[in-house]
N, C-alpha and C positions, 0 to 999 in steps of 0.2 A: 050650155057649157059642160054640163055633166056628161052629156052624151059625147061631146068631143073628147073629154078626158077619158071616158070609158073606152072609147075607140082607140085612143092612143096608149093609154096605160092599163088597159083592161087585163092584159096578159101579165102585167107586173104587179098588179094589186090583188089583195085578197082580204077577206074579212077576218081580222084577228080573233074575234070572239068565236067565230065558227071554227077557226083553226085550233084554238085552245081547247075546244070541246070535242074535237074529233079524236079518233084513236091514232096510235103511232103509225100504222100503215097509211092511213089517209094523210097524216101530216107529212110523211115522207113523199108520198105521191104529189102533194101540193108543192113542196119545196123543189122536187125534181122538175116539175113543170115550169118553174120560174127561172131556173138556171140551166146553162149548158155546161156539162162536165166533160173533161177530156178522157174519161174512162166510163165504163159501164158499171154502175153500182151493183147490178145483179151478178156480174162476174166476180166483183169483190166479195159479195156475199157468199158465192159458191166457193171461192178460194178460202174465205174465212171458215166456212163449214168444213171444208176438206182439212185445213190445218187443225181445227178443233177436234175433228174425228181422229186425225193422226196423233194428236196430243193425248187424247183419251186412250187410244190403243197403246201408246208408249207407257202411259201411266199404269194401265192394266198389266202390261208385260213386266213393268218394274215391280208391281205388287206381287205378281206370280213368282218372279225371280227372288224377291225378298222372302217370300213364303217358303220357297224351296231351300234357300240358304239357311233359314231359321230351322228347317226340319233336319238339316244335316248335322252330324255330330261335330263337336269342336275338334280342331286339329291342333296338336301340340306345336308350340312355336319353333321347336328345333327340327320339325319335319323337313326333309330335303325337298328341293324343288322338282327333282326327277326321281323316278322309281329306281330302286337299287337293284343292280344286276345280280341274280343268283350265282352266275358263273364267277363274277368278281368276288363275291363273298366267299364262295367255296375255294377259290384260289388263295384268298387271304388266309382262310382257315388252314389250308394245306401248308402254306408258308409258315404260319404260326405254329402248327403242330410239329413241323420239321424243326423249327427253332427250339421248341420246348424239348423235343426228343434229343437234339444235340446238347442242350443245356443239361438234361438229365444224364446223358452219357458222360459229359464233362464232369458233372458232380460225382458220378460213380468212379471215374478214372482218378479224380482228385482225392476221393476218400481212400482208394486203394494205394495211391502214391503216398498219401500221408501215413497210412499204416506201414507201408514198406520203409518209408523214411524213419518212422519211429522205431521199427525193428532194426534197421541199419544203425540208427543212433545207439540203441541199446547194445547191439553187437559191437559197435565201435567202443562204447564205454566198457563192455566186458573185455574186449581185446586190449584196451588200454590198461585196465586193471590187471589182466593176465600179463601184459608186457611189463607193467611196473613190478608185479610179483616176481616174474622171471628175472628182471634186472636186479632186484634186491637179492634173489637167490644166487645169481651169478656173482654179484659183488661179495656176498658172504663167502661163497665157495672160493673166490679168488683170494680174499683175505686169508681164509683158512689155509689155502695152498701156500701163500707167501709166509705165513707164520709156522707152518709145519716144519718139523726137523727133517734133516736129510734122511733118506731111507737107509735103513740098516739091513745088512744081509745077515739075518739071524741063522740061516742055515750054516754059514761058515763058523759063526760063533758057537752054535750048538755042536758042530762037528769038532771044533777045537776046544770045547768046554772042558773036557776031562784033562786034556794035556795042560790047559791053562791053569786049572785048579791045582794040578799036581805041581806045577812050577811055583805057584803061590805058596803052597804048603812047604816046599823045599826052602824057599826064600825065608819064610817065617822061622823055620827050624834053624836055618843058618844064623839068623839074627839072634836068636835066643842062645844058641851054643856059642856064638862068637862074642858074646858080651860077657 
């Protein structure tokens, strides 16, 4: 009967003790001989090795990139994403310099205008003071004219002075004699 079972099940049976004592390669060969798989385990092993090698290469590349990154200097946080154009900066500088120049010109013009305004203000104050003084003098002169006596023609008085005094003496003499 053993022979019958061996003939029928021989391919499906194995010695567990011998299996446990054999190495991993022999155990795999024994198991593969007992079952039919829809794939080739050696192809899977080759794919696994290829994936493992790729993973190893990626890990190595990552370590190299990390090493390169660590060797680079730190970059300030406010660093722009793109390089700055020298032409753009020079244009900005020219515009700024032109603005500063106009501002300086404006400050100079403003200072001169302030000086002219101060001088004009002083001249206006002087003119006002002169105007007030001239007005005062005019009023005084006008008052003096209004208060002045009528002009007297002294040449006629001087010319007739001797005859007038002669007439006064005569009148006085008459009054004295007549009384």
